N, CA, C and O atoms as CSV, one atom per row, in Angstrom:
chain,resi,resn,atom,element,x,y,z
A,1,UNK,N,N,28.767,26.630,12.242
A,1,UNK,CA,C,29.179,25.351,11.698
A,1,UNK,C,C,28.134,24.301,12.066
A,1,UNK,O,O,27.685,24.243,13.211
A,2,UNK,N,N,27.746,23.469,11.093
A,2,UNK,CA,C,26.761,22.420,11.328
A,2,UNK,C,C,27.477,21.179,11.839
A,2,UNK,O,O,28.299,20.597,11.132
A,3,UNK,N,N,27.161,20.768,13.087
A,3,UNK,CA,C,27.842,19.602,13.657
A,3,UNK,C,C,27.116,18.300,13.356
A,3,UNK,O,O,27.540,17.237,13.809
A,4,UNK,N,N,26.027,18.368,12.596
A,4,UNK,CA,C,25.256,17.179,12.279
A,4,UNK,C,C,25.495,16.751,10.842
A,4,UNK,O,O,25.616,17.581,9.942
A,5,UNK,N,N,25.561,15.445,10.643
A,5,UNK,CA,C,25.660,14.908,9.292
A,5,UNK,C,C,24.305,15.055,8.618
A,5,UNK,O,O,23.285,15.130,9.303
A,6,UNK,N,N,24.271,15.099,7.269
A,6,UNK,CA,C,22.980,15.195,6.593
A,6,UNK,C,C,22.062,14.059,7.039
A,6,UNK,O,O,22.480,12.904,7.127
A,7,UNK,N,N,20.815,14.400,7.316
A,7,UNK,CA,C,19.848,13.386,7.735
A,7,UNK,C,C,19.861,13.111,9.220
A,7,UNK,O,O,19.139,12.229,9.685
A,8,UNK,N,N,20.670,13.849,9.990
A,8,UNK,CA,C,20.761,13.663,11.439
A,8,UNK,C,C,20.452,14.960,12.161
A,8,UNK,O,O,20.778,16.045,11.680
A,9,UNK,N,N,19.823,14.839,13.320
A,9,UNK,CA,C,19.655,15.954,14.240
A,9,UNK,C,C,18.860,17.116,13.684
A,9,UNK,O,O,18.114,16.962,12.718
A,10,UNK,N,N,19.021,18.297,14.303
A,10,UNK,CA,C,18.301,19.474,13.837
A,10,UNK,C,C,18.594,19.729,12.365
A,10,UNK,O,O,19.710,19.510,11.896
A,11,UNK,N,N,17.603,20.183,11.661
A,11,UNK,CA,C,17.776,20.396,10.232
A,11,UNK,C,C,17.522,19.134,9.424
A,11,UNK,O,O,17.797,19.101,8.225
A,12,UNK,N,N,17.004,18.100,10.066
A,12,UNK,CA,C,16.723,16.842,9.399
A,12,UNK,C,C,15.658,17.057,8.322
A,12,UNK,O,O,14.694,17.792,8.534
A,13,UNK,N,N,15.834,16.420,7.180
A,13,UNK,CA,C,14.898,16.501,6.065
A,13,UNK,C,C,14.658,15.102,5.515
A,13,UNK,O,O,15.567,14.273,5.488
A,14,UNK,N,N,13.439,14.845,5.080
A,14,UNK,CA,C,13.094,13.554,4.491
A,14,UNK,C,C,12.129,13.765,3.339
A,14,UNK,O,O,11.515,14.823,3.197
A,15,UNK,N,N,12.015,12.730,2.526
A,15,UNK,CA,C,11.045,12.685,1.445
A,15,UNK,C,C,10.224,11.425,1.619
A,15,UNK,O,O,10.654,10.478,2.278
A,16,UNK,N,N,9.039,11.415,1.025
A,16,UNK,CA,C,8.224,10.208,1.049
A,16,UNK,C,C,9.041,9.072,0.437
A,16,UNK,O,O,9.646,9.233,-0.623
A,17,UNK,N,N,9.055,7.926,1.111
A,17,UNK,CA,C,9.827,6.775,0.662
A,17,UNK,C,C,11.145,6.608,1.385
A,17,UNK,O,O,11.736,5.529,1.338
A,18,UNK,N,N,11.630,7.658,2.063
A,18,UNK,CA,C,12.860,7.540,2.852
A,18,UNK,C,C,12.591,6.665,4.069
A,18,UNK,O,O,11.442,6.434,4.446
A,19,UNK,N,N,13.664,6.186,4.669
A,19,UNK,CA,C,13.564,5.348,5.855
A,19,UNK,C,C,14.018,6.142,7.072
A,19,UNK,O,O,15.048,6.816,7.044
A,20,UNK,N,N,13.225,6.050,8.151
A,20,UNK,CA,C,13.602,6.628,9.433
A,20,UNK,C,C,14.183,5.498,10.277
A,20,UNK,O,O,13.571,4.437,10.396
A,21,UNK,N,N,15.349,5.714,10.859
A,21,UNK,CA,C,15.986,4.730,11.726
A,21,UNK,C,C,16.178,5.376,13.091
A,21,UNK,O,O,16.743,6.464,13.201
A,22,UNK,N,N,15.701,4.691,14.133
A,22,UNK,CA,C,15.786,5.206,15.495
A,22,UNK,C,C,16.594,4.224,16.328
A,22,UNK,O,O,16.339,3.021,16.298
A,23,UNK,N,N,17.567,4.737,17.071
A,23,UNK,CA,C,18.388,3.883,17.931
A,23,UNK,C,C,17.568,3.270,19.054
A,23,UNK,O,O,16.511,3.787,19.416
A,24,UNK,N,N,18.063,2.163,19.605
A,24,UNK,CA,C,17.397,1.504,20.726
A,24,UNK,C,C,17.397,2.380,21.968
A,24,UNK,O,O,18.276,3.225,22.135
A,25,UNK,N,N,16.410,2.181,22.845
A,25,UNK,CA,C,16.299,3.027,24.026
A,25,UNK,C,C,17.430,2.834,25.037
A,25,UNK,O,O,17.774,3.760,25.771
A,26,UNK,N,N,18.003,1.637,25.074
A,26,UNK,CA,C,19.137,1.363,25.957
A,26,UNK,C,C,20.074,0.398,25.255
A,26,UNK,O,O,19.703,-0.228,24.261
A,27,UNK,N,N,21.277,0.280,25.768
A,27,UNK,CA,C,22.255,-0.639,25.196
A,27,UNK,C,C,21.682,-2.051,25.222
A,27,UNK,O,O,21.157,-2.503,26.239
A,28,UNK,N,N,21.790,-2.732,24.098
A,28,UNK,CA,C,21.302,-4.096,24.004
A,28,UNK,C,C,19.855,-4.212,23.567
A,28,UNK,O,O,19.383,-5.310,23.270
A,29,UNK,N,N,19.144,-3.096,23.525
A,29,UNK,CA,C,17.757,-3.097,23.053
A,29,UNK,C,C,17.745,-2.660,21.592
A,29,UNK,O,O,18.416,-1.696,21.228
A,30,UNK,N,N,16.982,-3.367,20.751
A,30,UNK,CA,C,16.976,-3.016,19.329
A,30,UNK,C,C,16.288,-1.682,19.070
A,30,UNK,O,O,15.403,-1.261,19.815
A,31,UNK,N,N,16.711,-1.040,18.008
A,31,UNK,CA,C,16.050,0.173,17.555
A,31,UNK,C,C,14.876,-0.214,16.663
A,31,UNK,O,O,14.437,-1.364,16.648
A,32,UNK,N,N,14.389,0.755,15.935
A,32,UNK,CA,C,13.310,0.457,15.006
A,32,UNK,C,C,13.463,1.318,13.770
A,32,UNK,O,O,14.205,2.300,13.765
A,33,UNK,N,N,12.759,0.941,12.737
A,33,UNK,CA,C,12.801,1.705,11.502
A,33,UNK,C,C,11.421,1.713,10.871
A,33,UNK,O,O,10.566,0.886,11.186
A,34,UNK,N,N,11.228,2.650,9.989
A,34,UNK,CA,C,9.959,2.754,9.290
A,34,UNK,C,C,10.115,3.589,8.037
A,34,UNK,O,O,11.144,4.228,7.814
A,35,UNK,N,N,9.073,3.569,7.227
A,35,UNK,CA,C,9.067,4.298,5.968
A,35,UNK,C,C,8.272,5.584,6.117
A,35,UNK,O,O,7.177,5.586,6.679
A,36,UNK,N,N,8.830,6.680,5.610
A,36,UNK,CA,C,8.107,7.947,5.585
A,36,UNK,C,C,7.025,7.816,4.513
A,36,UNK,O,O,7.327,7.646,3.332
A,37,UNK,N,N,5.750,7.898,4.944
A,37,UNK,CA,C,4.639,7.744,4.003
A,37,UNK,C,C,3.943,9.067,3.693
A,37,UNK,O,O,3.177,9.151,2.733
A,38,UNK,N,N,4.201,10.103,4.498
A,38,UNK,CA,C,3.625,11.425,4.227
A,38,UNK,C,C,4.422,12.495,4.963
A,38,UNK,O,O,4.990,12.257,6.029
A,39,UNK,N,N,4.446,13.672,4.363
A,39,UNK,CA,C,5.106,14.828,4.960
A,39,UNK,C,C,4.051,15.794,5.463
A,39,UNK,O,O,2.953,15.865,4.910
A,40,UNK,N,N,4.378,16.531,6.500
A,40,UNK,CA,C,3.490,17.575,7.004
A,40,UNK,C,C,3.923,18.943,6.481
A,40,UNK,O,O,3.147,19.898,6.523
A,41,UNK,N,N,5.170,19.040,5.984
A,41,UNK,CA,C,5.707,20.293,5.453
A,41,UNK,C,C,6.360,20.009,4.103
A,41,UNK,O,O,7.073,19.017,3.950
A,42,UNK,N,N,6.118,20.870,3.137
A,42,UNK,CA,C,6.668,20.672,1.793
A,42,UNK,C,C,8.184,20.672,1.751
A,42,UNK,O,O,8.776,20.083,0.846
A,43,UNK,N,N,8.831,21.330,2.728
A,43,UNK,CA,C,10.287,21.401,2.710
A,43,UNK,C,C,10.953,20.161,3.306
A,43,UNK,O,O,12.180,20.107,3.391
A,44,UNK,N,N,10.162,19.159,3.721
A,44,UNK,CA,C,10.726,17.913,4.224
A,44,UNK,C,C,11.138,17.930,5.684
A,44,UNK,O,O,11.785,16.994,6.154
A,45,UNK,N,N,10.777,18.975,6.404
A,45,UNK,CA,C,11.095,19.025,7.831
A,45,UNK,C,C,10.033,18.276,8.632
A,45,UNK,O,O,8.914,18.093,8.153
A,46,UNK,N,N,10.372,17.842,9.846
A,46,UNK,CA,C,9.427,17.088,10.672
A,46,UNK,C,C,8.205,17.923,11.039
A,46,UNK,O,O,8.223,19.151,10.954
A,47,UNK,N,N,7.142,17.230,11.448
A,47,UNK,CA,C,7.022,15.789,11.686
A,47,UNK,C,C,6.716,15.035,10.395
A,47,UNK,O,O,6.435,15.628,9.354
A,48,UNK,N,N,6.781,13.703,10.499
A,48,UNK,CA,C,6.504,12.808,9.373
A,48,UNK,C,C,5.465,11.775,9.781
A,48,UNK,O,O,5.355,11.425,10.956
A,49,UNK,N,N,4.712,11.294,8.815
A,49,UNK,CA,C,3.895,10.107,9.037
A,49,UNK,C,C,4.779,8.928,8.661
A,49,UNK,O,O,5.244,8.827,7.525
A,50,UNK,N,N,5.010,8.031,9.626
A,50,UNK,CA,C,5.927,6.906,9.438
A,50,UNK,C,C,5.179,5.595,9.657
A,50,UNK,O,O,4.485,5.424,10.659
A,51,UNK,N,N,5.328,4.668,8.704
A,51,UNK,CA,C,4.803,3.315,8.863
A,51,UNK,C,C,5.953,2.464,9.402
A,51,UNK,O,O,6.948,2.234,8.715
A,52,UNK,N,N,5.796,1.997,10.651
A,52,UNK,CA,C,6.856,1.272,11.350
A,52,UNK,C,C,6.903,-0.185,10.898
A,52,UNK,O,O,5.870,-0.845,10.796
A,53,UNK,N,N,8.110,-0.678,10.629
A,53,UNK,CA,C,8.278,-2.046,10.125
A,53,UNK,C,C,7.965,-3.099,11.181
A,53,UNK,O,O,7.584,-4.217,10.833
A,54,UNK,N,N,8.118,-2.768,12.469
A,54,UNK,CA,C,7.888,-3.774,13.510
A,54,UNK,C,C,6.407,-3.957,13.854
A,54,UNK,O,O,6.023,-5.010,14.362
A,55,UNK,N,N,5.575,-2.954,13.586
A,55,UNK,CA,C,4.154,-3.058,13.934
A,55,UNK,C,C,3.224,-2.887,12.743
A,55,UNK,O,O,2.073,-3.321,12.788
A,56,UNK,N,N,3.711,-2.260,11.678
A,56,UNK,CA,C,2.866,-1.963,10.531
A,56,UNK,C,C,1.966,-0.756,10.748
A,56,UNK,O,O,1.228,-0.358,9.846
A,57,UNK,N,N,2.024,-0.176,11.938
A,57,UNK,CA,C,1.213,0.998,12.257
A,57,UNK,C,C,1.855,2.258,11.702
A,57,UNK,O,O,3.075,2.344,11.563
A,58,UNK,N,N,1.012,3.230,11.387
A,58,UNK,CA,C,1.492,4.530,10.932
A,58,UNK,C,C,1.211,5.546,12.030
A,58,UNK,O,O,0.090,5.649,12.528
A,59,UNK,N,N,2.250,6.297,12.400
A,59,UNK,CA,C,2.122,7.309,13.440
A,59,UNK,C,C,2.771,8.608,12.981
A,59,UNK,O,O,3.583,8.619,12.056
A,60,UNK,N,N,2.401,9.701,13.639
A,60,UNK,CA,C,3.084,10.978,13.436
A,60,UNK,C,C,4.366,10.903,14.261
A,60,UNK,O,O,4.331,10.567,15.444
A,61,UNK,N,N,5.497,11.217,13.631
A,61,UNK,CA,C,6.796,11.052,14.282
A,61,UNK,C,C,7.573,12.357,14.251
A,61,UNK,O,O,7.758,12.968,13.198
A,62,UNK,N,N,8.024,12.768,15.430
A,62,UNK,CA,C,8.920,13.910,15.589
A,62,UNK,C,C,10.295,13.356,15.939
A,62,UNK,O,O,10.483,12.898,17.066
A,63,UNK,N,N,11.272,13.374,15.022
A,63,UNK,CA,C,12.578,12.761,15.290
A,63,UNK,C,C,13.318,13.416,16.450
A,63,UNK,O,O,13.334,14.640,16.582
A,64,UNK,N,N,13.927,12.587,17.282
A,64,UNK,CA,C,14.800,13.045,18.349
A,64,UNK,C,C,16.248,12.908,17.905
A,64,UNK,O,O,16.510,12.588,16.746
A,65,UNK,N,N,17.188,13.145,18.805
A,65,UNK,CA,C,18.604,13.097,18.450
A,65,UNK,C,C,19.104,11.697,18.107
A,65,UNK,O,O,20.181,11.554,17.528
A,66,UNK,N,N,18.336,10.659,18.458
A,66,UNK,CA,C,18.756,9.291,18.154
A,66,UNK,C,C,18.188,8.795,16.827
A,66,UNK,O,O,18.339,7.619,16.497
A,67,UNK,N,N,17.544,9.660,16.069
A,67,UNK,CA,C,16.928,9.272,14.793
A,67,UNK,C,C,17.726,9.842,13.624
A,67,UNK,O,O,18.315,10.919,13.714
A,68,UNK,N,N,17.727,9.097,12.537
A,68,UNK,CA,C,18.292,9.637,11.305
A,68,UNK,C,C,17.493,9.139,10.109
A,68,UNK,O,O,16.736,8.173,10.204
A,69,UNK,N,N,17.678,9.815,8.991
A,69,UNK,CA,C,16.981,9.486,7.759
A,69,UNK,C,C,17.941,8.769,6.839
A,69,UNK,O,O,19.075,9.206,6.640
A,70,UNK,N,N,17.484,7.672,6.285
A,70,UNK,CA,C,18.233,6.969,5.238
A,70,UNK,C,C,17.525,7.318,3.934
A,70,UNK,O,O,16.400,6.884,3.687
A,71,UNK,N,N,18.205,8.110,3.105
A,71,UNK,CA,C,17.629,8.580,1.844
A,71,UNK,C,C,17.764,7.479,0.805
A,71,UNK,O,O,18.802,7.357,0.154
A,72,UNK,N,N,16.733,6.690,0.653
A,72,UNK,CA,C,16.782,5.537,-0.246
A,72,UNK,C,C,16.794,5.944,-1.710
A,72,UNK,O,O,17.279,5.190,-2.554
A,73,UNK,N,N,16.275,7.111,-2.026
A,73,UNK,CA,C,16.222,7.548,-3.414
A,73,UNK,C,C,17.581,7.969,-3.958
A,73,UNK,O,O,17.755,8.011,-5.176
A,74,UNK,N,N,18.547,8.283,-3.107
A,74,UNK,CA,C,19.858,8.762,-3.574
A,74,UNK,C,C,20.632,7.696,-4.328
A,74,UNK,O,O,21.358,8.016,-5.269
A,75,UNK,N,N,20.493,6.443,-3.939
A,75,UNK,CA,C,21.245,5.375,-4.592
A,75,UNK,C,C,20.470,4.692,-5.686
A,75,UNK,O,O,20.958,3.727,-6.275
A,76,UNK,N,N,19.267,5.168,-5.977
A,76,UNK,CA,C,18.426,4.515,-6.976
A,76,UNK,C,C,19.022,4.674,-8.360
A,76,UNK,O,O,19.618,5.698,-8.694
A,77,UNK,N,N,18.843,3.634,-9.152
A,77,UNK,CA,C,19.329,3.670,-10.531
A,77,UNK,C,C,18.523,4.696,-11.312
A,77,UNK,O,O,17.305,4.791,-11.160
A,78,UNK,N,N,19.207,5.456,-12.144
A,78,UNK,CA,C,18.544,6.440,-12.970
A,78,UNK,C,C,18.583,5.958,-14.420
A,78,UNK,O,O,19.528,5.284,-14.830
A,79,UNK,N,N,17.565,6.302,-15.183
A,79,UNK,CA,C,17.566,5.892,-16.601
A,79,UNK,C,C,18.782,6.462,-17.319
A,79,UNK,O,O,19.158,7.618,-17.119
A,80,UNK,N,N,19.375,5.648,-18.139
A,80,UNK,CA,C,20.537,6.088,-18.906
A,80,UNK,C,C,20.076,7.060,-19.983
A,80,UNK,O,O,19.012,6.887,-20.577
A,81,UNK,N,N,20.879,8.071,-20.225
A,81,UNK,CA,C,20.561,8.998,-21.305
A,81,UNK,C,C,21.260,8.507,-22.554
A,81,UNK,O,O,22.332,7.906,-22.490
A,82,UNK,N,N,20.656,8.765,-23.663
A,82,UNK,CA,C,21.215,8.304,-24.924
A,82,UNK,C,C,21.618,9.496,-25.760
A,82,UNK,O,O,20.925,10.513,-25.779
A,83,UNK,N,N,22.721,9.375,-26.443
A,83,UNK,CA,C,23.161,10.449,-27.330
A,83,UNK,C,C,22.466,10.353,-28.671
A,83,UNK,O,O,22.582,11.247,-29.509
A,84,UNK,N,N,21.744,9.266,-28.870
A,84,UNK,CA,C,21.011,9.034,-30.112
A,84,UNK,C,C,21.935,9.009,-31.319
A,84,UNK,O,O,21.545,9.435,-32.406
A,85,UNK,N,N,23.139,8.522,-31.145
A,85,UNK,CA,C,24.080,8.439,-32.250
A,85,UNK,C,C,23.755,7.289,-33.179
A,85,UNK,O,O,24.359,7.151,-34.243
A,86,UNK,N,N,22.769,6.435,-32.763
A,86,UNK,CA,C,22.415,5.287,-33.585
A,86,UNK,C,C,21.369,5.634,-34.633
A,86,UNK,O,O,20.902,4.741,-35.340
A,87,UNK,N,N,20.986,6.901,-34.757
A,87,UNK,CA,C,19.975,7.278,-35.756
A,87,UNK,C,C,20.587,7.931,-36.943
A,87,UNK,O,O,19.877,8.308,-37.875
């Protein structure tokens, strides 16, 4: 049984354009986030090249248990299909 939600923990997968969110190191300390700008594996498994929003730097990132992926492409609007009944 998988005890992790999609995008969390072992088995984590990302695509270019997804957001990585990492929890703060201690209570009261802010976390950080960044954009996945490149993959090292075609299947979307770590590590990732991440451009961090707080520094603008890009680093190789190996997610730990406090990291998760926000799949930004899942909620994106898709082009409407037409039945072409107007022709």
